[in-house]
C-alpha positions as CSV (number, residue, x, y, z in Angstrom):
1,M,-2.3,-6.9,-11.3
2,R,-0.8,-10.2,-12.3
3,D,3.0,-10.0,-12.5
4,V,3.0,-6.3,-11.4
5,V,6.0,-5.6,-9.1
6,V,5.0,-4.1,-5.7
7,T,7.5,-3.0,-3.1
8,L,6.3,-2.7,0.5
9,F,8.4,-1.0,3.1
10,G,7.7,-2.3,6.6
11,G,5.4,-4.8,4.9
12,S,6.0,-7.5,7.5
13,G,4.0,-5.7,10.2
14,F,0.4,-5.9,11.3
15,I,-1.2,-4.0,8.3
16,G,1.4,-5.1,5.8
17,R,0.7,-8.8,6.1
18,Y,-3.0,-8.2,5.1
19,V,-1.9,-6.2,2.1
20,V,0.6,-8.9,1.1
21,Q,-2.2,-11.5,1.2
22,R,-4.4,-9.4,-1.1
23,L,-1.6,-8.7,-3.5
24,A,-0.6,-12.3,-3.7
25,A,-4.2,-13.3,-4.5
26,R,-4.1,-10.9,-7.4
27,G,-0.9,-12.4,-8.7
28,A,1.4,-9.5,-8.0
29,R,5.2,-10.0,-7.5
30,I,5.9,-8.7,-4.0
31,R,9.1,-7.3,-2.5
32,V,8.9,-6.8,1.3
33,V,11.6,-4.5,2.7
34,T,12.1,-5.1,6.4
35,R,14.7,-4.7,9.1
36,D,15.1,-8.4,9.6
37,P,13.9,-10.7,6.8
38,H,14.2,-13.8,9.1
39,T,11.4,-12.5,11.3
40,A,9.2,-12.0,8.2
41,L,9.2,-15.6,7.0
42,H,5.5,-15.9,8.0
43,L,4.7,-14.0,4.8
44,K,6.1,-16.6,2.5
45,P,3.2,-19.1,2.7
46,L,0.8,-16.3,1.6
47,G,1.9,-16.6,-2.0
48,E,3.3,-19.0,-4.5
49,V,6.9,-20.1,-4.5
50,G,9.1,-17.1,-5.3
51,Q,6.2,-14.7,-5.4
52,I,7.1,-12.9,-2.1
53,V,10.8,-11.8,-1.7
54,L,12.1,-10.5,1.6
55,Q,14.7,-7.7,1.4
56,P,16.7,-6.0,4.1
57,Y,17.1,-2.2,4.3
58,P,20.5,-0.9,3.1
59,A,23.0,0.1,5.7
60,E,22.6,3.8,4.9
61,I,19.1,5.1,4.2
62,S,18.8,7.7,1.4
63,A,16.8,8.1,-1.8
64,D,19.8,6.9,-3.8
65,S,20.2,3.7,-1.6
66,L,16.5,2.9,-1.8
67,T,16.1,3.5,-5.5
68,P,17.4,0.0,-6.5
69,L,14.6,-1.5,-4.3
70,V,11.9,0.2,-6.2
71,A,13.5,0.5,-9.7
72,D,11.3,-2.1,-11.3
73,S,8.2,-1.5,-9.2
74,R,4.9,-0.1,-10.4
75,L,3.4,0.3,-6.9
76,V,5.0,1.2,-3.6
77,A,3.6,1.4,0.0
78,N,5.2,2.6,3.2
79,F,4.0,1.1,6.4
80,T,7.0,2.0,8.6
81,G,6.3,3.6,11.9
82,I,7.2,3.4,15.6
83,L,5.3,4.0,18.8
84,H,8.2,5.0,21.0
85,E,11.8,6.0,20.6
86,R,14.8,3.9,21.5
87,R,17.0,6.8,20.8
88,R,16.2,10.5,20.8
89,G,15.3,11.5,17.3
90,D,14.0,8.1,16.2
91,F,10.5,9.5,15.4
92,R,12.1,12.1,13.1
93,R,14.3,9.5,11.4
94,V,11.5,7.0,10.8
95,H,8.4,9.2,10.3
96,E,10.1,12.0,8.4
97,E,13.5,11.1,6.9
98,L,12.8,7.5,5.9
99,A,9.3,8.4,4.6
100,E,10.9,11.2,2.5
101,A,13.6,8.9,1.2
102,I,11.0,6.3,0.1
103,A,8.9,8.9,-1.6
104,A,11.9,10.4,-3.4
105,A,13.3,7.0,-4.5
106,S,9.8,6.2,-5.8
107,A,9.7,9.4,-7.8
108,Q,13.2,8.9,-9.2
109,A,12.3,5.3,-10.3
110,G,9.1,6.4,-12.0
111,V,6.8,4.4,-9.7
112,K,3.2,4.9,-10.7
113,R,1.5,4.9,-7.3
114,L,2.7,5.4,-3.7
115,V,0.6,4.8,-0.7
116,H,1.8,6.2,2.6
117,I,0.4,5.1,5.9
118,S,0.3,7.9,8.5
119,A,-1.9,8.1,11.6
120,L,-5.1,9.8,12.7
121,G,-4.3,12.8,14.7
122,A,-1.2,13.7,12.8
123,S,-0.7,17.5,13.1
124,P,2.3,19.8,12.8
125,S,1.1,21.6,15.9
126,S,0.5,18.5,18.1
127,P,2.3,18.5,21.5
128,S,3.1,14.8,20.8
129,T,6.3,14.2,18.9
130,Y,4.8,11.1,17.4
131,A,1.8,12.9,15.9
132,R,3.9,15.9,14.9
133,T,6.5,13.9,13.0
134,K,3.8,11.9,11.3
135,A,2.4,15.2,10.0
136,L,5.8,16.5,9.0
137,G,6.5,13.2,7.3
138,E,3.3,13.6,5.2
139,E,4.5,17.0,4.1
140,R,7.9,15.6,3.1
141,V,6.2,12.7,1.2
142,R,3.9,15.1,-0.7
143,R,6.8,17.3,-1.7
144,A,8.8,14.3,-3.0
145,F,5.8,12.5,-4.6
146,A,2.9,14.9,-5.2
147,D,0.4,12.1,-6.2
148,A,1.0,10.0,-3.1
149,T,-2.1,8.6,-1.4
150,I,-2.0,9.2,2.3
151,L,-4.0,7.1,4.8
152,R,-4.6,8.1,8.4
153,P,-6.1,5.2,10.3
154,S,-7.3,5.3,13.9
155,V,-6.5,2.5,16.3
156,V,-6.3,-0.6,14.1
157,F,-7.8,-3.9,15.4
158,G,-7.5,-7.4,14.2
159,P,-6.2,-10.8,15.4
160,E,-2.6,-9.6,15.7
161,D,-3.3,-6.2,17.2
162,R,-1.5,-4.6,20.1
163,F,-4.6,-3.0,21.6
164,F,-7.3,-5.5,22.4
165,N,-4.8,-8.3,22.8
166,R,-2.7,-6.3,25.2
167,F,-5.5,-5.4,27.6
168,A,-7.0,-8.8,27.4
169,A,-3.7,-10.4,28.4
170,M,-3.4,-7.8,31.2
171,S,-6.8,-8.8,32.5
172,Q,-5.6,-12.4,32.9
173,I,-3.0,-11.5,35.5
174,S,-3.9,-8.2,37.0
175,P,-6.9,-7.4,39.3
176,V,-6.7,-3.8,38.2
177,I,-6.7,-2.3,34.7
178,P,-5.3,1.3,34.8
179,V,-6.8,3.6,32.1
180,V,-5.1,6.9,31.1
181,G,-7.7,9.2,29.7
182,P,-10.8,7.1,30.3
183,K,-13.0,9.6,28.4
184,T,-10.7,9.9,25.4
185,R,-12.6,8.8,22.3
186,F,-11.4,6.3,19.7
187,Q,-12.8,5.1,16.4
188,P,-11.2,1.6,15.9
189,V,-10.8,0.5,12.3
190,Y,-10.5,-3.1,11.2
191,V,-7.1,-4.1,9.7
192,G,-8.9,-5.7,6.7
193,D,-10.6,-2.4,5.9
194,V,-7.3,-0.6,6.1
195,A,-5.7,-3.2,3.8
196,D,-8.6,-2.7,1.3
197,A,-7.9,1.1,1.5
198,V,-4.3,0.5,0.5
199,M,-5.5,-1.6,-2.4
200,A,-7.8,1.2,-3.4
201,G,-4.9,3.5,-3.3
202,F,-3.0,1.2,-5.7
203,E,-5.9,0.6,-8.1
204,R,-8.1,3.7,-8.2
205,E,-6.9,6.7,-10.2
206,D,-9.1,9.1,-8.2
207,T,-7.2,8.4,-5.0
208,A,-3.9,10.0,-6.4
209,G,-2.9,12.9,-4.2
210,G,-5.7,12.2,-1.7
211,L,-5.6,12.1,2.1
212,Y,-8.1,9.7,3.7
213,E,-9.0,9.4,7.4
214,L,-9.9,5.8,8.3
215,G,-12.2,5.1,11.2
216,G,-14.7,2.4,12.1
217,P,-18.5,2.8,12.3
218,R,-18.6,3.8,16.0
219,H,-16.8,6.0,18.6
220,Y,-15.9,4.5,22.0
221,T,-14.3,6.1,25.0
222,F,-11.1,4.4,26.3
223,E,-13.0,3.1,29.3
224,E,-15.8,1.7,27.2
225,L,-13.3,-0.3,25.2
226,I,-11.7,-1.7,28.3
227,R,-15.1,-2.7,29.7
228,Y,-15.9,-4.3,26.4
229,I,-12.8,-6.4,26.6
230,L,-13.6,-7.5,30.1
231,T,-17.2,-8.4,29.2
232,T,-16.1,-10.3,26.1
233,T,-13.5,-12.3,28.0
234,G,-15.8,-12.9,31.0
235,R,-13.6,-11.2,33.6
236,R,-14.3,-8.8,36.4
237,R,-11.6,-6.4,37.1
238,L,-11.3,-2.9,38.7
239,V,-11.0,-0.3,36.0
240,L,-8.9,2.5,37.5
241,P,-8.8,6.0,35.9
242,V,-5.3,7.4,36.0
243,P,-4.9,11.3,36.1
244,F,-2.8,12.7,33.3
245,G,-0.3,14.2,35.7
246,L,0.4,10.8,37.3
247,A,0.4,9.2,33.9
248,R,3.1,11.5,32.7
249,L,5.2,10.6,35.8
250,M,4.7,6.9,35.1
251,G,5.6,7.4,31.5
252,A,8.9,9.2,32.4
253,L,9.8,6.2,34.6
254,L,8.7,3.5,32.1
255,E,9.9,4.9,28.8
256,W,13.5,3.7,29.5
257,L,12.4,0.1,29.2
258,P,13.1,-1.7,25.9
259,E,9.3,-2.0,25.2
260,P,7.6,0.5,27.5
261,P,3.9,0.1,28.2
262,L,3.6,3.8,28.5
263,T,5.7,6.9,27.6
264,R,5.2,10.6,28.2
265,D,4.6,11.1,24.5
266,Q,1.8,8.5,24.5
267,V,0.2,10.3,27.4
268,L,0.1,13.5,25.3
269,L,-1.7,11.5,22.5
270,L,-4.2,10.2,25.0
271,E,-5.2,13.8,26.0
272,R,-6.9,14.2,22.6
273,D,-9.7,12.2,20.9
274,N,-8.6,9.9,18.1
275,V,-11.6,10.1,15.8
276,V,-12.0,11.2,12.2
277,S,-12.4,15.0,11.8
278,G,-14.9,14.9,8.9
279,E,-12.6,17.3,7.0
280,H,-11.3,14.6,4.7
281,P,-12.8,11.6,2.8
282,G,-12.7,8.2,4.4
283,L,-13.6,4.6,3.9
284,A,-17.0,5.4,2.4
285,E,-15.4,7.4,-0.4
286,L,-13.2,4.4,-1.1
287,G,-16.3,2.2,-1.4
288,I,-15.5,0.3,1.9
289,A,-18.1,-0.5,4.5
290,P,-16.4,-0.2,7.9
291,T,-16.4,-3.4,10.0
292,P,-17.7,-3.1,13.5
293,V,-15.5,-4.1,16.5
294,E,-18.3,-6.5,17.6
295,V,-18.1,-8.6,14.4
296,V,-14.4,-9.4,14.7
297,V,-12.9,-8.9,18.2
298,P,-14.9,-11.6,20.1
299,R,-13.4,-14.3,17.8
300,Y,-9.8,-13.7,18.8
301,L,-10.5,-12.5,22.4
302,A,-12.1,-16.0,23.0
303,A,-8.5,-17.2,23.7
304,Y,-8.4,-15.0,26.8
305,R,-11.6,-16.3,28.4
306,R,-11.2,-18.4,31.5
307,G,-10.4,-21.9,30.2
308,G,-9.6,-20.6,26.7
309,A,-11.6,-20.8,23.5
310,R,-14.0,-23.6,23.4
311,L,-14.3,-25.9,20.4
312,Q,-17.6,-25.4,18.6
313,L,-19.0,-28.3,16.6
314,V,-21.3,-27.4,13.7
């Protein structure tokens, strides 16, 4: 992969940085397209001088405006996605229209491989706008670039995640941890495994046109995950189940915040399990052994223990 040009849309995010690291180690030339290149400077040290280039999105998003960004690329990946809307229609604009523009630009430029990151639970019939637009975005991508490899990860965990870190931080200051959908099941997948799946999408010919569901080795209920966080950080807190009706009301009140902790659409997501269906291939078919939560999470949750992480001499 040395000197191969790879363009990553949204590559400065959680999953993207791990893919950048893997590409840099293989000698690829990496272009990261991001909303604000100044907030993506943490990627630069992952490669050699000049190996990683940060590029802003054009003012107007279309296949034609994105084509110059991928014109010399052999490989393209799309990591863009949002968890809540700042304006009505943002889900459609990001998950559908932008995804289609990236795929169409890649096709026009003769890109060899496109990897598109979707989400487990994506369905055109979902009551959640997030999940529905993710599925419709997949359809648009497939129409524009038939051989795209689509990956649907469950909740992704790792040192920079927004799940384990969020609730561990909450447990530091709150005596009560509210849980919406305590019996809803998740199948957390390690960010490194997702990055390896992206690399397989780039490098393996048999992944072209495939759809893969990515989940870890074990199912957990939401409540089990919260109790695991509390046990790992050595804290005792009241875990309070929140009825869906009350949660929807809370979401309606909170979703107007710049970074809402809960929205009505997220409540709809929590009403359904987030585990692999078994109808599509997954990590095993990509030759990746899923990493258990218990192997990785305690290392970074140690910072949330009372007194912080302790220095261990070996």
